[in-house]
N, C-alpha and C positions, 0 to 999 in steps of 0.2 A: 570456721568464724565468719569468712567471708560471706557465706550465705546468710548469716544471721544480720549482717549488715544490710546485704542487699534485701532481705525480708523486711527489715525497719524502713529502709528507704520506699520500699514499696508500699507499706503501709501508712506513710507519711503522704504518699502520693495519692492514695486511695482517699484519705482524710482531706486532701486538697480538691480530689474530684468531686466529693460530697458537696464541698462548699461550693464550688463552682456550677454543680447541677442545680443547687438550690438557689442560684443566682447571686449568691454572695461575692464581693470581690476579696474578701479577706475571710479567714476562718472566725467562726463564733466562738463563744464561750465554749461550748459542747466539744467543739473540734479541737479547740486548744488542749484542753482536760485529755481528749483522746489521744492526741498527739504526744503530750508530755507522759502519759502512762505507757504508750508504746516506745517511747525514748527509753523510759525507766527501766523497762523489760529489757531492751536491746543493752541498755547499759549493764544490768546485773548480769546478762549471758556473757558480755564482753570481759566483765570482772572475773567471772568464774573460769572462763574460758583462758585467761592470762594467768591463773592461778594454777589451773591444770598443766598449762605449757610450761610454766617455771618449774614445777614439781616432776616435769617428765624428765628431765635432764636434755632435752633439746636446745639449741642456741636461743637464747632470748632474744636477739634480733629478728628472729622469724615471728615474733608478737608485736613488731613495730606498727604495722597497720591497726591492729585492734587498739594498742595503747594509743594511737593517735586519734582514734575515733572517739575513745572515752574522754581524751582530752578535750577534744571537739564539743562533746555534749556537756562536759563540766563548763565549757565558755558560754554556751547558748541557754543553760539551766536557769540562771534567774530571768530570763526574758519570757519564760514559759508560764510564769505566774503572774500575768497582768490583772488589773482590778477585776472583779467580776467572775473570776474561774476559781472561787473558794466554793466551801459547802454552803455557806451562807447564800451565794446565788444558784448552786446547782446541788440540791441536797441530795445525798446518796451516790452523786456522780464522783466523788473525790474524796481523798483521805487527807487532803491537805488541811493543816489546821490554821485557823483565823490570824494566829501570831505572824504569819508569813507576811500579811499585809498591816497588821498592826505594830510590828516591831521589824520593819523592813531593813533596818540598818544591821541588826543582828543576823537576820536571813541572808543578806547579802555577804556579811562577813564570813559566815560559814560557807557560802557557796565559794568566795574566792579562795577559802582554805580548800576546800575540794579542788578548785581548779589548779592551785599550786601544788597540790598533792599528786594529782594526776599528771602534771608537767614533768615533776620529778621522776615519776614511774616511767612516762615516756622517754625521758633522756637516759634513764639506767638501762633501758631495755635498748634503745639505740646504742649504746656502748656496750652492748653484749654482757652487761654487769648482773649475772643471776643473783649473787647473794645481796648488793644492793637493790635490784629490783625486788625481791622478796620483801627487804624491810620497807621500800617505798609502797609496796602493794599493802602491807599491813597499816601504813599511815593512810593511805587513800581509804581503807576500811574504817578506821577511825574517823575521818572526816564525814564519810557517809552515816555513820552511826549517830555522830552527834548531831547532823542537821535532822536526821529521822527521829532522833527521840525528842527533839524540841517541836518539830514541825508536821510530824506524820501521825495519824489516829493509828 
Protein backbone atom coordinates (compact mmCIF):
# COMPACT_ATOMS: atom_id res chain seq x y z
CA UNK A 1 0.00 0.00 0.00
CA UNK A 2 2.81 2.41 0.83
CA UNK A 3 4.15 1.68 -2.65
CA UNK A 4 0.81 2.82 -4.16
CA UNK A 5 0.89 6.05 -2.19
CA UNK A 6 4.53 6.68 -3.15
CA UNK A 7 3.71 6.04 -6.81
CA UNK A 8 0.88 8.56 -6.59
CA UNK A 9 3.12 11.18 -5.06
CA UNK A 10 5.64 10.56 -7.83
CA UNK A 11 2.85 10.94 -10.42
CA UNK A 12 1.79 14.26 -8.93
CA UNK A 13 5.41 15.42 -8.86
CA UNK A 14 5.70 14.50 -12.55
CA UNK A 15 2.60 16.56 -13.33
CA UNK A 16 4.10 19.48 -11.45
CA UNK A 17 7.38 18.97 -13.30
CA UNK A 18 5.61 19.09 -16.67
CA UNK A 19 3.92 22.33 -15.68
CA UNK A 20 7.26 23.77 -14.59
CA UNK A 21 8.99 22.61 -17.77
CA UNK A 22 6.34 24.40 -19.79
CA UNK A 23 7.09 27.64 -17.95
CA UNK A 24 3.87 27.60 -15.94
CA UNK A 25 3.95 28.73 -12.36
CA UNK A 26 0.87 26.71 -11.51
CA UNK A 27 -0.76 23.70 -13.14
CA UNK A 28 -3.10 24.36 -16.02
CA UNK A 29 -6.48 22.70 -16.56
CA UNK A 30 -5.02 19.62 -18.29
CA UNK A 31 -2.54 19.07 -15.46
CA UNK A 32 -5.25 19.48 -12.84
CA UNK A 33 -7.39 16.87 -14.60
CA UNK A 34 -4.39 14.51 -14.82
CA UNK A 35 -3.64 15.02 -11.13
CA UNK A 36 -7.21 14.40 -10.02
CA UNK A 37 -7.47 11.29 -12.20
CA UNK A 38 -4.24 9.98 -10.64
CA UNK A 39 -5.58 10.78 -7.18
CA UNK A 40 -8.87 9.00 -7.90
CA UNK A 41 -6.91 5.94 -9.05
CA UNK A 42 -4.85 6.00 -5.85
CA UNK A 43 -8.03 6.47 -3.83
CA UNK A 44 -9.57 3.38 -5.44
CA UNK A 45 -6.42 1.37 -4.76
CA UNK A 46 -6.32 2.51 -1.13
CA UNK A 47 -10.01 1.81 -0.69
CA UNK A 48 -9.65 -1.70 -2.10
CA UNK A 49 -6.60 -2.48 -0.02
CA UNK A 50 -8.38 -1.34 3.12
CA UNK A 51 -11.18 -3.82 2.43
CA UNK A 52 -8.68 -6.58 1.66
CA UNK A 53 -6.83 -5.81 4.88
CA UNK A 54 -10.00 -5.78 6.97
CA UNK A 55 -11.14 -9.07 5.42
CA UNK A 56 -7.75 -10.69 6.07
CA UNK A 57 -8.17 -10.74 9.82
CA UNK A 58 -4.99 -8.72 10.39
CA UNK A 59 -5.18 -5.94 13.01
CA UNK A 60 -7.12 -2.99 11.58
CA UNK A 61 -4.55 -0.56 12.98
CA UNK A 62 -2.13 -1.75 10.32
CA UNK A 63 -4.29 0.15 7.81
CA UNK A 64 -4.03 3.49 9.60
CA UNK A 65 -1.63 5.07 7.11
CA UNK A 66 -3.82 4.10 4.17
CA UNK A 67 -7.01 5.28 5.87
CA UNK A 68 -5.32 8.59 6.69
CA UNK A 69 -4.33 9.03 3.05
CA UNK A 70 -7.90 8.36 1.96
CA UNK A 71 -9.15 11.00 4.39
CA UNK A 72 -6.58 13.52 3.18
CA UNK A 73 -7.75 12.92 -0.40
CA UNK A 74 -11.36 13.44 0.72
CA UNK A 75 -10.34 16.77 2.22
CA UNK A 76 -8.64 17.92 -0.99
CA UNK A 77 -11.18 16.48 -3.45
CA UNK A 78 -13.45 19.55 -3.93
CA UNK A 79 -10.45 21.76 -4.70
CA UNK A 80 -9.51 19.50 -7.62
CA UNK A 81 -12.50 20.71 -9.64
CA UNK A 82 -11.84 24.39 -10.34
CA UNK A 83 -13.67 26.17 -13.14
CA UNK A 84 -12.26 25.34 -16.56
CA UNK A 85 -11.49 21.67 -15.80
CA UNK A 86 -14.72 20.11 -17.04
CA UNK A 87 -15.56 18.36 -20.29
CA UNK A 88 -16.91 21.61 -21.72
CA UNK A 89 -13.39 23.06 -21.49
CA UNK A 90 -11.47 19.82 -22.11
CA UNK A 91 -13.60 17.56 -24.31
CA UNK A 92 -12.70 13.89 -23.90
CA UNK A 93 -10.21 14.55 -21.10
CA UNK A 94 -12.55 14.08 -18.17
CA UNK A 95 -15.68 12.18 -17.17
CA UNK A 96 -16.77 14.94 -14.81
CA UNK A 97 -20.32 16.14 -15.49
CA UNK A 98 -21.14 19.83 -15.74
CA UNK A 99 -23.29 19.54 -12.61
CA UNK A 100 -20.14 19.78 -10.52
CA UNK A 101 -19.93 23.43 -11.49
CA UNK A 102 -23.62 24.23 -12.05
CA UNK A 103 -24.78 22.58 -8.81
CA UNK A 104 -21.69 23.28 -6.74
CA UNK A 105 -23.49 23.30 -3.39
CA UNK A 106 -24.73 19.73 -3.88
CA UNK A 107 -21.34 18.58 -5.15
CA UNK A 108 -19.63 20.08 -2.09
CA UNK A 109 -22.25 18.51 0.21
CA UNK A 110 -21.53 15.09 -1.33
CA UNK A 111 -17.78 15.71 -0.98
CA UNK A 112 -18.31 16.69 2.68
CA UNK A 113 -20.25 13.45 3.28
CA UNK A 114 -17.35 11.51 1.74
CA UNK A 115 -14.88 13.36 3.95
CA UNK A 116 -16.95 12.62 7.07
CA UNK A 117 -17.26 8.96 6.11
CA UNK A 118 -13.50 8.62 5.53
CA UNK A 119 -12.83 10.33 8.87
CA UNK A 120 -15.09 7.79 10.58
CA UNK A 121 -13.31 4.95 8.79
CA UNK A 122 -9.96 6.36 9.86
CA UNK A 123 -11.13 6.61 13.49
CA UNK A 124 -12.45 3.04 13.53
CA UNK A 125 -9.21 1.74 12.06
CA UNK A 126 -7.15 3.73 14.57
CA UNK A 127 -9.24 2.19 17.37
CA UNK A 128 -8.55 -1.27 15.91
CA UNK A 129 -12.33 -1.77 15.58
CA UNK A 130 -12.56 -4.15 12.61
CA UNK A 131 -16.36 -4.64 12.70
CA UNK A 132 -16.85 -0.87 12.97
CA UNK A 133 -14.31 -0.26 10.21
CA UNK A 134 -16.16 -2.67 7.92
CA UNK A 135 -19.39 -0.73 8.52
CA UNK A 136 -17.56 2.54 7.94
CA UNK A 137 -16.02 1.13 4.74
CA UNK A 138 -19.54 0.42 3.46
CA UNK A 139 -20.57 3.99 4.31
CA UNK A 140 -17.56 5.37 2.41
CA UNK A 141 -18.52 3.23 -0.60
CA UNK A 142 -22.02 4.71 -0.44
CA UNK A 143 -20.73 8.27 -0.46
CA UNK A 144 -18.46 7.49 -3.41
CA UNK A 145 -21.34 6.00 -5.36
CA UNK A 146 -23.64 8.89 -4.56
CA UNK A 147 -21.23 11.39 -6.02
CA UNK A 148 -20.26 9.23 -9.00
CA UNK A 149 -23.92 8.61 -9.85
CA UNK A 150 -24.61 12.34 -9.92
CA UNK A 151 -21.38 13.78 -11.27
CA UNK A 152 -19.46 11.23 -13.32
CA UNK A 153 -20.19 10.06 -16.88
